[in-house]
C-alpha positions as CSV (number, residue, x, y, z in Angstrom):
1,M,0.0,0.0,0.0
2,Q,1.4,3.4,-1.0
3,E,2.2,5.6,2.0
4,A,0.1,8.8,2.2
5,E,1.9,12.0,1.3
6,S,2.8,14.0,4.3
7,L,1.2,17.4,5.1
8,C,4.7,19.0,4.8
9,A,5.1,17.6,1.2
10,R,1.7,18.9,0.3
11,C,2.6,22.3,1.9
12,A,5.7,22.5,-0.3
13,R,3.5,22.2,-3.4
14,L,1.6,25.3,-2.4
15,G,4.5,27.7,-2.2
16,K,7.6,28.4,-0.1
17,T,7.8,26.6,3.2
18,C,9.1,27.7,6.5
19,C,12.5,26.1,5.5
20,Q,12.7,28.7,2.8
21,T,11.4,31.8,4.4
22,C,12.5,31.8,8.0
23,E,15.6,32.8,10.0
24,I,16.4,29.8,12.2
25,Y,18.1,30.5,15.6
26,V,20.3,27.7,16.8
27,T,21.3,27.1,20.4
28,P,24.9,26.1,21.5
29,G,23.5,22.6,21.8
30,D,22.0,22.6,18.3
31,V,25.5,23.6,17.0
32,A,27.1,20.7,18.8
33,R,24.6,18.2,17.6
34,I,24.7,19.4,14.0
35,E,28.5,19.4,13.9
36,A,28.7,15.9,15.4
37,F,26.2,14.6,12.8
38,T,27.5,16.3,9.7
39,G,31.1,16.9,10.5
40,Q,30.6,20.4,9.2
41,T,31.3,23.8,10.7
42,G,30.5,27.3,9.5
43,F,26.9,26.5,8.8
44,Y,25.7,29.4,11.0
45,E,26.4,33.1,11.4
46,F,25.5,35.9,13.7
47,R,22.9,38.3,12.1
48,V,20.5,41.0,13.1
49,P,17.1,39.8,12.0
50,D,16.2,40.8,8.4
51,N,12.6,40.9,9.6
52,P,12.2,43.2,12.6
53,V,9.2,41.1,13.8
54,Y,11.8,38.6,15.2
55,L,12.8,41.3,17.7
56,D,9.2,41.6,19.0
57,Q,9.5,39.4,22.1
58,D,7.8,41.6,24.7
59,D,6.0,38.6,26.1
60,D,9.3,36.6,26.7
61,P,12.0,38.8,28.2
62,E,14.2,35.7,28.9
63,W,14.3,34.9,25.2
64,V,15.5,38.5,24.5
65,A,18.1,38.4,27.3
66,C,19.6,35.0,26.3
67,V,19.2,34.8,22.5
68,F,20.1,38.3,21.3
69,R,23.5,39.7,21.7
70,P,23.9,43.4,22.7
71,D,24.0,44.4,19.0
72,S,20.7,42.6,18.4
73,S,22.3,39.8,16.4
74,R,21.7,36.1,17.1
75,R,23.1,32.8,15.9
76,V,21.1,31.6,12.9
77,L,21.6,29.0,10.2
78,K,23.0,30.3,7.0
79,R,20.7,30.5,4.0
80,K,21.4,29.9,0.3
81,A,21.2,32.6,-2.3
82,D,17.5,31.8,-2.9
83,G,16.7,32.0,0.8
84,D,16.5,28.2,1.4
85,C,18.0,26.9,4.7
86,V,21.5,25.6,4.2
87,F,20.3,22.1,5.2
88,L,17.2,22.0,2.9
89,G,17.7,19.4,0.1
90,P,15.5,18.3,-2.8
91,K,13.5,16.0,-0.5
92,G,13.3,18.1,2.6
93,C,15.5,18.7,5.6
94,Q,18.8,16.8,5.4
95,L,19.0,16.5,9.2
96,P,17.2,13.8,11.2
97,L,14.7,15.0,13.7
98,E,16.9,14.5,16.7
99,V,19.6,16.7,15.2
100,R,17.4,19.5,13.8
101,P,17.3,22.9,15.6
102,L,14.9,22.8,18.6
103,V,12.9,25.7,17.2
104,C,12.2,23.6,14.1
105,R,11.2,20.6,16.1
106,L,8.7,22.7,18.2
107,Y,7.0,24.4,15.2
108,P,4.0,25.0,14.9
109,I,3.7,25.2,18.7
110,N,4.0,28.7,20.2
111,Y,5.8,29.1,23.5
112,T,7.5,31.5,26.0
113,A,9.7,30.8,29.0
114,R,6.5,30.1,30.9
115,G,5.6,27.1,28.8
116,L,3.7,26.0,25.7
117,E,0.9,28.2,24.5
118,P,-2.5,26.6,23.7
119,E,-2.9,28.3,20.3
120,L,-0.7,27.0,17.5
121,A,1.2,29.2,15.1
122,K,-0.5,30.0,11.8
123,G,1.3,29.1,8.6
124,C,0.7,25.4,8.1
125,P,-1.9,24.7,5.4
126,V,-4.6,23.5,7.7
127,Q,-7.1,23.5,4.8
128,L,-5.4,20.4,3.6
129,L,-6.1,18.4,6.8
130,P,-8.5,15.5,6.4
131,P,-11.8,16.0,8.2
132,G,-11.5,15.4,12.0
133,V,-7.7,15.4,12.0
134,G,-5.9,18.1,14.0
135,L,-2.6,19.8,12.9
136,L,-0.4,18.2,15.6
137,E,-1.9,14.8,14.8
138,A,-1.2,15.2,11.1
139,L,2.4,16.2,11.9
140,N,2.7,13.2,14.2
141,M,3.5,15.5,17.1
142,N,2.4,15.5,20.7
143,R,2.6,18.0,23.5
144,A,4.4,15.7,25.9
145,Q,7.4,15.5,23.5
146,A,7.1,19.2,22.9
147,E,7.3,19.9,26.6
148,V,10.7,18.0,26.7
149,W,12.0,20.0,23.7
150,H,10.8,23.3,25.3
151,R,12.7,22.6,28.5
152,Q,15.7,21.7,26.5
153,L,15.5,24.8,24.4
154,Y,15.3,27.2,27.4
155,A,18.1,25.3,29.2
156,E,20.3,25.7,26.1
157,I,19.6,29.4,25.5
158,R,20.8,30.0,29.0
159,L,24.2,28.6,28.0
160,E,24.7,31.5,25.6
161,P,27.9,33.4,26.7
162,H,26.0,36.7,26.4
163,A,22.9,35.6,28.3
164,R,21.7,38.2,30.9
165,P,19.7,37.7,34.1
166,V,16.0,38.5,33.9
167,G,13.9,40.1,36.5
168,P,14.7,41.7,39.9
169,G,17.2,39.6,41.9
170,A,17.5,37.0,39.1
171,P,20.6,34.9,39.2
172,S,23.1,35.3,36.5
173,S,22.5,33.0,33.5
174,P,25.0,30.1,33.4
175,L,27.8,30.4,30.9
176,A,28.8,27.7,28.4
177,T,31.8,26.2,30.1
178,D,33.7,23.1,29.2
179,E,31.6,21.2,31.7
180,T,28.2,22.6,30.9
181,A,28.5,22.8,27.1
182,H,28.6,19.0,26.9
183,R,25.7,18.1,29.2
184,R,22.4,16.9,27.9
185,V,19.4,18.9,29.0
186,D,16.5,16.8,27.7
187,V,16.7,14.1,30.3
188,P,16.1,14.2,34.1
189,V,19.0,15.9,36.0
190,A,19.6,12.8,38.0
191,T,20.5,10.9,34.9
192,E,22.1,13.7,32.9
193,K,25.3,12.0,31.7
194,A,25.3,11.9,27.9
195,D,27.3,14.3,25.8
196,L,25.2,17.2,24.4
197,A,26.6,16.5,21.0
198,Q,25.2,13.0,20.9
199,P,21.6,13.0,19.7
200,T,19.2,10.7,21.6
201,P,18.0,7.8,19.4
202,M,14.2,7.9,18.9
203,A,11.9,5.2,17.8
204,A,10.4,5.7,14.4
205,A,7.0,6.1,15.9
206,E,8.3,8.9,18.1
207,R,9.7,11.0,15.2
208,P,7.1,13.6,14.3
209,I,7.4,15.3,10.9
210,V,7.7,18.9,11.6
211,S,6.5,21.7,9.3
212,G,8.8,22.3,6.5
213,S,10.4,18.8,6.6
214,A,9.7,18.3,2.9
215,S,10.1,20.4,-0.1
216,L,9.4,18.6,-3.4
217,G,10.2,20.2,-6.7
218,E,9.8,23.9,-7.4
219,P,7.3,25.6,-5.1
220,Q,4.3,27.1,-6.8
221,G,2.1,30.0,-5.9
222,A,2.4,32.8,-3.3
223,S,4.3,32.4,-0.1
224,P,2.0,31.7,2.9
225,P,2.1,34.1,5.9
226,Y,4.5,32.2,8.0
227,P,4.9,33.5,11.6
228,V,8.3,35.0,12.4
229,T,8.5,35.0,16.1
230,K,10.8,32.3,17.4
231,A,10.0,29.2,15.5
232,P,9.8,29.0,11.7
């Protein structure tokens, strides 16, 4: 029986996907995992957002304090001349799920330092969903896994060397030292022993397909209004 085409693949037929239009922030942990998997360096750069909407984070001061450097730049994946993510290939993302940037894994879930938001980001072609099927279900995602990735994301942004304390009396954000830069943050602290650069193996059934994970052929039509807050 032929496998049904994923929502991401159908999205790519409509126009440019989030892999082609978004500026993807990568944490120190993302960099370590990508380098370990690909053997590459130099796939990221520090840039001030091209789209000023990325700077609008009034609801999440910790994100601003940790992600953005004093000059308003942040670490993002490089993009090709046509705007595509450097890791976007003919059949979609060239990175396995457990190596992809955490913001990509979490999309289309909205979040702040307080936790996951109930309302999903707008941008995925929900009009293509079968009757009775929700967006997260179609993407094979679940909020329990997203909670883990969310905790990992915020633990890793606090490893940024330029991270600043937030709020009155807040402790200084931890710096990325030789010890902390190689600790996993997506497992309970009591068992936190694996190297940060080593991605955790996941069973196939646990590997949700995130938005933008497929791009088949040349996109057609106008670009959809993808959100440009944190995630693609």
